[in-house]
N, C-alpha and C positions, 0 to 999 in steps of 0.2 A: 556557415559550416553545416554540411549535411550530416545525416545520421551515420553514414559510413565513415566519414572522417573522425567524428567523435568516437566511434567504436575503435578505430585504429589508434587514436591517441590514448584511449583508456587502456588498451592492450599493452602498448609500449610503456606506459607509466607503471603498470603492474609488473611487467617484465624487468624494467630497470630497478624498480623498488626491491624486487627479490634479489637481484644481483648486489645492490648496495647493502642490503641486510646481510647477505652472505659475507661481504667484505668486512662489515662491522663485527660480525661474530669471530671471524678467523684473523682479521687484521694482518693481511699480508703486506708486502712492500715496505715494511718498517713503519707502519702506521702507528704502532703502539708507542713509538718514540715521540710522537707529536702530542700525546696526551689529549687534552680537550680540543686542541686544534684539529685532531683527526676527524672530528665531526664535520668541520668546514670542508676538509679535503674530500670526505665522502660525498658531501652534497655537490661539490664541484665535479667529482667523477661521475656522479649521477646525472648532472646537467649535460656533461659531455657525452655520456652514453645515450641520453634521450635525443640529443641533437644528431648523433650519429645514426640512431635508429630511424629518425625521420628522413635523413639524407638517403638511407638505403631504401626506404619506402618510395622516394622519388625515383631512384635508380631502377627499382623493379617496375614501377608504373610506366616510365617513359623510355627507358633504355632496353630493359629485358621484355617489355610488353606483357607484364603480368600484374594487372591492377587487382586490388583486393575486391573480390566479388563473391558474396555469399550465394548468389544464384547459380554458380557453377558447380556447386556440390562440395562435399567434405573432402573428397580426394584432391580437388584443385587447391583448396585452402591449405591442406597438409603439404602438398607439393610446393606451394608458394612459400610456406613457412620454412621449408628445408632450404630453398634458394635464399631466403632472407638470412638464415643462420650461416650459410656458406659465405655470404658477402659480409655480413655484419661482424661476425666473430673475429676474423683477422684484422678488419679495419678498426674496430673499437680497441682491440689489443694494442695496435700500433699507437693509437691516440693516448691510451693510458700509459704506454711506455714513454711517450714524449712528455706526458705530465709528470711521471716519476723522475725523468731526467732533469727537467727545467724547474720543478717545484719541490719535489720530495727528496732531492739528493743533498740538501743542505745538512740534514741530521743523519742521513743514511747514505753513505757514499756508494753502497751497492746498488743504488737506483740509477746509476748512470747508464745511458743508452748502450745496449749490447745485445748480441743475438741470444745469449743465455737468458737475459731479462725478458726479451720478447717472447721466447718460447715458454718461459715461466708464466708470463701474463696470459699468453694464448691458452695454456693448459687450464688456468683458473677460469677464464671467461668461457672456454669451451664446455667446462663442466657445468657452469651456471646456465649456459645456453641450452645444454642438453636437458637439464632438469626443467627449465622453463618450457622447452619444446614439448616434453612429455606431458606437462600440465595442460598446455593449450591443445595438444592433440586429443587428450582425453576430454577436455572441455568441449571442443568443437564437434567431436564425434558424437557425444551425448546430445548436444544441442541439435545436430542435424538428424540424428535418429529419432528424437522426440518430434521434431517438426515433420519428418518424413512420415511417421506414424499418424500424426494428426491429419496431414494432407491425404494420406491413403484412406483414412476413415471417412473424410469429407467426400472424396471422390466416389467411394462405394455408396454413400448415401445418395449422391447425385445420380449415380448409375441406376440405382433402384427406382428413383423417381422418374428417370427418363424412360425406363423400361415398362412402367405401368401402363401407359397408353397403348403399347404394343400388344398387350393382352387382349384388348378389345379388337385389334386388327386380326389377331389369330382366331378369336372367336367368330369374327365376321367371315373369315376365310372358311372355317369349318361349317358355318351355317350355309354359306353360298354353295359349298360342295354338296350339302344335303338337299339343295334345291329350293331353299327359302330365299325370298327377296328381301335382303336387309342391307341398309346403307351404313357403313362404318364411318367414324369421325374423320378418317383419313382419305375417304374415297375420292373427294373432290380436290384434294390438295397434293396427294402423293402420286408419283408415277406408277405404272403398272407393276403389280407385285410379282408377276411371272416374267422371267427374262431368259433369253436364249444366248448363251455364251458361245462364241465361235473362235476358232484358232486359225492357224495357217493351213490347216488341212480341212477336209470335209466333215470332220468330227465336230459335234456340238454337245453342249450340256445345258439342259433345261432345268431351271430351279425356281422356287419361290424365294424371293430375296430375304424374307424373314426366317427361312429355314437354313440359310447359308451360315456356316460357322466361320470359316476362314478360307483364304486362298493363299497357297504357298508356292513360291517360285522354286522349281527343282530343275536346274540345268536349262534346257530348251523347252521345258514343259512347266505347266502350273498344276498343282494339286488342288482340286476343288472339293472341300469338305462340307457336306450338307446333311440335313436330316431327311430321311426317306422312310415314311411309315413309322416314325418314332425311333429309327435306328440311324446311327452315324454311317454315312456312305461317302466314299471318295471316288472321284473321277480324275483321270489324267487327260490334259488337253494341251496340245502343242501351241503354245502362245507365250507371251511375256506378261509379267505382272503389271507393267505399264499399260498394256492393251486392256487388261482386265479392269484396271483403275479407271481408264477412260470410259469403258462400257458401263461402269457402275457409278459414275460421277454424280448422277441424279439422286443417289440414295445416301443421304447424310449419315445414316447409321453405319455405313460401310466405309471405313477409313484405313489409310495406310499407317501401320504402327511400326513397321520395320522395312528395311530394303527388300526383304523377301516375303513379307506378309501383308495381306489385306484382311481385316477382321471385321466381323459384324458385332457392333457393340450391344445389340439387342440379345446376343447369345453369350455374353460374358457373364460368368457366374460371380466373379469377384476380382478385385485388383489387389495385387500384392507388391510390396516394395522391399528390396533388400540391398543395403549398402549403395543407395543412389540409383539402382536399376529398378525398372518396373516390369511386371509381367501381368498378362491378362489370362486368368484361368477360365477356360471355356466350360459351358454347360455340357452335359451329356457325356463327353469323353474326358473332361477334366484336364485337357492338355494346357500347358503353360506357354502362351505366345509371348515372345519378348517384345519390348517396346524400346526402340533405340532413342538415344538422347536427341537426335535431330528431329524425331517425330513425336517426342513426348508432349510438346506444347500443343501440337495439332490434336492429339488424343484428348488431352485435358480440356481443350476448347470445345471439342465435340461433345464431351460428357456434360460440361457445365452449360 
């Protein structure tokens, strides 16, 4: 049994336990007539409830194609739990109604199977399910927000460590421009730092790759945002972001973070995360560049 299965069982035991405790306190279905035997019936209802929960877990995993996965984010877990409640609540209400009819109707004739009893049971279980759902929603959101904060802090630390060697490259560039002959640590391993970007027209953009901030796709054009003499400058080039990505594939610091954006990680000031989404705040202009879910792993891999 893996960690995920143990977590699922633990969650369902707690949820069923809360429901059984609620039934113990309010004693619906004529349970007070059974005196001490009511405890045995509550345990039986709890066992039926747990079995139903695990059956719904199988239905969600194999029929609805929604396996429990903490890697898909808090929104996915909350949406999956809503689906769980929609399937589990009417199903377990039906099973409890059958239990009332075949087991609890001896001392309480009102437990015989009927639509009124089903809706009564559905209302009680729906209330318990709603209360349990609120608890787990709060629990999962806090857990993910805490994990998201820790991951963001770690990524920012890794980003700073990754950017430290670039300072020597920038110093080497400035020294070379002043006329001194200095070899930088990256001179023999890195491609040329100056590149000419071309589009479908005769227009070109010449830039130093470490001065590039980002490239944004804007319709049939791309916006090239770079530093020129310490100031942020933009150029429009008739090209596609895929063409720019191919031209810059030899520069590992420049990665695709979004369908419309290529970003230079060396010019990222910090990484921020909000409710499962990630943004890269750029140096100099402090613009927030979005990171799509499909490109998030690629960005994290490039930073680490």
